[in-house]
C-alpha positions as CSV (number, residue, x, y, z in Angstrom):
1,X,168.0,6.5,127.7
2,X,170.6,6.8,129.8
3,X,172.1,10.4,130.3
4,X,175.5,11.5,131.5
5,X,174.5,14.7,132.9
6,X,173.7,13.3,136.6
7,X,177.4,12.3,136.8
8,X,179.2,15.3,135.4
9,X,181.3,17.6,137.8
10,X,181.1,20.9,135.7
11,X,178.9,23.9,136.9
12,X,176.7,24.3,133.8
13,X,174.4,27.1,132.8
14,X,172.2,26.6,129.8
15,X,172.5,30.1,128.3
16,X,169.6,30.1,125.8
17,X,166.0,28.9,126.5
18,X,162.6,30.5,125.4
19,X,159.0,30.8,126.7
20,X,156.4,31.2,124.2
21,X,153.1,30.6,125.9
22,X,151.6,31.1,129.6
23,X,150.5,27.3,129.3
24,X,151.8,24.2,127.6
25,X,149.6,21.6,125.5
26,X,148.9,20.0,128.8
27,X,147.3,22.9,130.3
28,X,150.4,23.7,132.9
29,X,151.6,27.1,133.9
30,X,154.7,28.3,132.7
31,X,155.7,29.5,136.3
32,X,158.2,26.5,137.0
33,X,158.5,25.0,133.1
34,X,162.3,24.7,133.2
35,X,162.7,23.9,137.2
36,X,162.5,19.9,136.5
37,X,164.9,20.3,133.2
38,X,167.2,22.1,135.5
39,X,167.1,19.9,138.6
40,X,167.0,16.6,136.2
41,X,170.5,18.0,134.3
42,X,171.8,19.1,137.5
43,X,172.1,22.8,136.0
44,X,173.4,25.8,138.3
45,X,171.1,28.1,136.3
46,X,169.2,28.8,133.1
47,X,169.2,32.2,131.0
48,X,165.7,33.0,129.4
49,X,165.6,35.1,126.1
50,X,162.7,36.8,125.4
51,X,161.3,37.5,121.5
52,X,158.7,40.1,121.8
53,X,159.9,41.4,118.1
54,X,159.2,37.7,116.8
55,X,155.8,38.0,117.7
56,X,154.1,41.0,116.1
57,X,155.9,43.2,119.0
58,X,153.7,41.4,121.7
59,X,155.2,42.3,124.9
60,X,153.9,39.4,126.7
61,X,157.5,37.3,126.0
62,X,159.2,40.0,128.1
63,X,156.5,39.8,130.8
64,X,156.8,36.3,131.0
65,X,160.4,36.3,131.3
66,X,160.3,38.7,134.3
67,X,157.5,36.9,136.0
68,X,159.8,33.8,135.8
69,X,162.8,35.2,136.9
70,X,160.9,36.8,139.7
71,X,159.7,33.3,141.2
72,X,162.8,31.2,140.3
73,X,165.7,32.8,141.8
74,X,168.5,30.9,139.6
75,X,167.3,32.2,136.4
76,X,168.7,35.0,134.2
77,X,166.7,36.7,131.5
78,X,167.2,38.8,128.4
79,X,164.6,41.0,127.3
80,X,163.6,42.1,123.6
81,X,163.1,45.7,122.2
82,X,159.5,46.6,121.1
83,X,158.0,48.2,118.2
84,X,154.9,49.9,118.0
85,X,153.7,48.5,114.7
86,X,154.9,46.5,111.5
87,X,155.8,47.9,109.2
88,X,157.5,50.5,111.5
89,X,158.0,54.1,110.8
90,X,161.2,55.8,110.3
91,X,161.3,56.5,114.1
92,X,159.3,54.8,117.2
93,X,156.9,56.9,119.4
94,X,159.1,59.2,121.7
95,X,157.8,57.4,124.7
96,X,159.1,53.9,123.5
97,X,162.3,55.1,121.7
98,X,165.1,52.3,122.3
99,X,166.9,54.4,124.6
100,X,163.9,54.6,127.0
101,X,163.1,50.9,126.4
102,X,166.6,50.0,127.6
103,X,166.4,52.2,130.7
104,X,163.0,50.5,131.7
105,X,164.2,46.9,131.1
106,X,167.5,48.0,132.9
107,X,165.3,49.3,135.9
108,X,163.2,46.0,135.8
109,X,166.0,43.9,136.2
110,X,167.0,42.2,133.0
111,X,170.4,40.7,132.8
112,X,171.0,41.7,129.0
113,X,169.2,42.3,125.8
114,X,167.8,39.7,123.3
115,X,167.7,40.5,119.4
116,X,165.9,38.6,116.8
117,X,166.2,41.3,114.4
118,X,169.1,39.7,112.4
119,X,167.1,36.7,111.6
120,X,166.0,37.5,108.1
121,X,162.0,37.0,108.3
122,X,161.9,39.4,111.0
123,X,164.5,41.6,109.4
124,X,162.1,42.1,106.3
125,X,159.3,43.0,108.8
126,X,161.3,45.8,110.5
127,X,162.9,47.1,107.3
128,X,165.9,48.9,108.7
129,X,169.4,47.5,108.2
130,X,171.2,46.6,111.5
131,X,174.0,48.9,110.9
132,X,171.8,52.2,110.3
133,X,171.1,54.9,112.4
134,X,167.8,53.5,113.5
135,X,169.5,51.4,115.8
136,X,172.6,53.5,116.6
137,X,171.6,54.9,119.8
138,X,170.7,51.8,121.3
139,X,174.2,50.0,120.3
140,X,176.0,53.2,121.6
141,X,174.0,52.8,125.1
142,X,174.6,49.1,125.2
143,X,178.5,49.5,124.4
144,X,178.7,52.2,126.9
145,X,177.3,50.1,129.8
146,X,178.7,46.7,128.7
147,X,175.0,45.4,128.6
148,X,175.3,41.8,127.1
149,X,173.5,41.4,123.7
150,X,172.5,38.0,122.7
151,X,171.8,38.5,118.7
152,X,170.3,35.9,116.2
153,X,171.8,37.1,112.8
154,X,171.9,35.3,109.7
155,X,170.6,31.6,109.2
156,X,172.1,28.7,107.6
157,X,173.5,29.6,104.2
158,X,170.8,26.7,102.3
159,X,167.8,28.9,103.7
160,X,168.9,31.2,100.8
161,X,169.2,28.5,98.1
162,X,167.5,25.0,99.1
163,X,165.8,25.6,102.5
164,X,163.8,22.2,102.4
165,X,160.0,21.9,102.5
166,X,160.0,21.9,106.6
167,X,161.7,25.3,106.4
168,X,159.9,26.7,103.8
169,X,156.7,26.3,105.5
170,X,158.4,27.9,108.6
171,X,158.8,31.2,106.4
172,X,162.7,30.3,106.5
173,X,163.5,30.6,102.6
174,X,165.0,33.5,101.8
175,X,165.7,33.7,98.0
176,X,163.5,36.5,97.2
177,X,166.1,39.3,97.1
178,X,163.7,42.1,96.7
179,X,162.2,40.9,100.1
180,X,165.3,39.4,102.1
181,X,168.6,40.7,102.3
182,X,171.3,38.6,101.2
183,X,173.5,36.1,103.6
184,X,176.7,38.0,102.6
185,X,175.0,41.6,103.5
186,X,173.7,40.6,107.0
187,X,176.9,39.4,107.8
188,X,178.8,42.4,106.5
189,X,176.3,44.7,108.6
190,X,177.3,42.9,111.9
191,X,180.9,43.7,111.1
192,X,179.7,47.3,110.5
193,X,178.1,47.4,113.6
194,X,181.2,46.3,115.6
195,X,183.1,48.5,113.5
196,X,181.0,51.5,114.7
197,X,180.9,50.0,118.3
198,X,184.0,47.8,118.8
199,X,183.4,47.5,122.8
200,X,179.8,46.2,122.1
201,X,179.4,43.0,124.5
202,X,177.8,41.1,121.7
203,X,177.2,37.3,121.6
204,X,176.3,36.0,118.1
205,X,173.9,32.9,118.6
206,X,174.2,29.6,116.9
207,X,178.0,30.2,116.1
208,X,177.1,33.0,113.7
209,X,176.1,30.1,111.6
210,X,179.7,30.1,110.4
211,X,180.5,26.1,111.1
212,X,180.7,25.8,107.2
213,X,183.1,28.9,106.9
214,X,184.9,29.3,110.2
215,X,187.6,31.5,108.8
216,X,185.4,34.4,108.8
217,X,184.2,34.1,112.4
218,X,187.9,33.6,113.4
219,X,188.7,37.1,111.7
220,X,186.1,38.7,113.6
221,X,187.2,37.2,117.1
222,X,190.6,38.1,116.5
223,X,189.1,41.9,115.4
224,X,186.6,42.5,118.1
225,X,187.9,41.3,121.7
226,X,184.2,41.4,123.2
227,X,182.6,39.2,120.8
228,X,181.6,35.8,121.6
229,X,179.3,32.8,120.3
230,X,177.0,30.5,121.5
231,X,176.5,26.9,120.3
232,X,173.1,26.5,120.5
233,X,172.0,23.9,117.7
234,X,171.0,24.3,114.8
235,X,171.6,20.6,114.0
236,X,173.5,21.6,110.6
237,X,176.1,23.4,113.0
238,X,177.4,20.1,114.5
239,X,177.2,18.3,111.2
240,X,179.8,21.1,110.0
241,X,181.7,20.6,113.2
242,X,182.0,17.2,112.6
243,X,183.4,17.5,109.0
244,X,186.3,19.3,110.4
245,X,186.5,17.9,113.7
246,X,190.3,18.5,114.5
247,X,190.1,21.9,113.2
248,X,187.3,22.7,115.4
249,X,188.8,20.9,118.4
250,X,191.5,23.5,117.8
251,X,189.2,26.2,117.3
252,X,187.2,25.4,120.6
253,X,190.5,25.2,122.4
254,X,191.9,28.5,121.2
255,X,189.0,30.5,121.6
256,X,187.6,28.9,124.8
257,X,187.0,32.5,126.4
258,X,184.6,33.2,123.7
259,X,182.4,30.2,123.6
260,X,179.1,29.9,125.5
261,X,176.9,26.7,126.1
262,X,173.2,26.7,125.5
263,X,170.6,24.7,123.8
264,X,167.7,27.0,122.4
265,X,164.9,24.6,123.6
266,X,161.5,25.8,124.7
267,X,158.6,25.4,127.1
268,X,157.2,22.2,126.1
269,X,155.1,19.3,127.5
270,X,157.8,17.2,126.3
271,X,161.1,17.7,128.3
272,X,162.9,14.8,126.9
273,X,163.3,16.5,123.7
274,X,165.3,19.2,125.6
275,X,167.2,16.8,127.8
276,X,168.0,14.7,124.7
277,X,169.5,18.2,123.0
278,X,171.7,19.4,126.5
279,X,173.0,15.7,126.5
280,X,174.1,15.7,123.0
281,X,175.6,19.0,123.1
282,X,177.5,18.0,126.4
283,X,178.7,14.9,125.2
284,X,179.7,16.1,121.8
285,X,182.2,18.7,123.7
286,X,183.2,16.6,126.9
287,X,183.6,13.0,125.6
288,X,185.2,11.2,122.4
289,X,182.2,8.9,122.2
290,X,180.4,8.2,118.9
291,X,176.8,9.8,119.1
292,X,173.7,9.3,117.1
293,X,172.7,13.0,116.8
294,X,171.1,15.6,114.7
295,X,169.2,14.3,111.4
296,X,170.5,10.6,112.6
297,X,174.2,12.2,111.8
298,X,176.9,10.3,113.7
299,X,179.0,12.6,115.3
300,X,182.5,11.9,117.2
301,X,182.8,13.9,120.6
302,X,185.8,16.5,120.6
303,X,186.6,15.9,124.1
304,X,188.0,19.2,124.9
305,X,190.4,20.0,127.7
306,X,188.9,20.3,131.3
307,X,189.8,23.9,131.2
308,X,188.1,24.6,128.2
309,X,185.1,22.9,129.2
310,X,184.7,24.8,132.3
311,X,184.6,28.2,130.9
312,X,182.4,26.9,127.6
313,X,179.7,25.4,130.2
314,X,179.3,28.6,132.6
315,X,182.4,30.6,133.2
316,X,182.2,32.8,130.3
317,X,178.5,33.5,130.7
318,X,179.3,34.4,134.5
319,X,181.7,36.6,133.1
320,X,179.5,38.5,131.1
321,X,176.6,38.6,133.6
322,X,177.8,38.0,137.1
323,X,177.7,35.4,139.5
324,X,173.8,35.9,140.2
325,X,170.9,37.0,138.3
326,X,169.8,40.6,138.9
327,X,166.4,40.9,141.5
328,X,163.2,42.2,139.6
329,X,162.1,45.4,140.8
330,X,158.5,44.6,141.1
331,X,157.2,48.6,141.0
332,X,159.3,49.0,137.7
333,X,157.5,45.5,136.2
334,X,154.2,47.0,137.4
335,X,155.1,50.5,135.6
336,X,156.3,48.4,132.2
337,X,153.3,46.3,132.2
338,X,150.7,49.6,132.6
339,X,152.7,51.6,129.8
340,X,152.7,48.7,127.4
341,X,149.5,46.9,128.1
342,X,148.1,47.7,124.5
343,X,150.8,45.3,123.4
344,X,149.6,42.5,125.1
345,X,148.0,39.8,123.0
346,X,147.4,37.6,125.2
347,X,145.1,38.6,127.7
348,X,146.1,36.0,130.3
349,X,148.2,38.3,132.0
350,X,144.9,39.9,133.7
351,X,144.6,37.1,135.8
352,X,147.8,37.7,137.7
């Protein structure tokens, strides 16, 4: 397949990538896993988002992102918060309260914080409303310091009604209201967080799953000037965009300062899938081509104005994180590893 990326003139940063394993299925180490992808697509940089809370509070995800960032200088990275156990108690141990953790991650040199706690299956494990006192001191500190927070909150609305067999098998069906919060409740909790912390430098991943109901997102963007969204697929998001193509072209133009490009791809032996994804999203924004895309849906590109494209592709993220990734403090990283070694599920780290 021919890709458009080698021909583009835009500076592009993929703002939303993940590493899950030390090695891929071919036995290749993760150390430079995204460099081929970055080089092939001509990207100026990438941002790794750690997900320790999504894997039994295994600190390994934070450590892999820190090591990758240490070795690959064009890499930003966001760390996640840790929990001592699930279900969690009313308080965390004093030595790992959220403010302490945030100080540790800042000292190491992470560029921001990734939160998966708003995804309903993890929300149910943590068992604490996002707008509760449990998280208040963390959000207070993040707001005060202007730290960029990339948060997954909600999921596609159909996951509460008709998620489909594949998503049910992944644990992504939330119809049991005794176990999971409703879609409306999660939306309200995010609004409550921003009411309490209106200066919070928050990016809601996956367009806050609002492509079928963008008016509520528009209301929030008007209300909270630091709020932004990324456009990492879910494919259903782009199908939603295409249903109201002219509306969303105007939306993206109006809120061009508040939208950030990303793919949500992960470390895989098959880079082709990630390259295809990056190319699809780029073409949808930058051209008016008809594209065979998600779920074999035919999308017609929006061809946004040039000024809007450059902001979405990198300028908005650079405005949040700075032009260069923060350097990793090796001594702080060593102290962090020693402190949280008991939360390392994969002992592969002992080799390094």
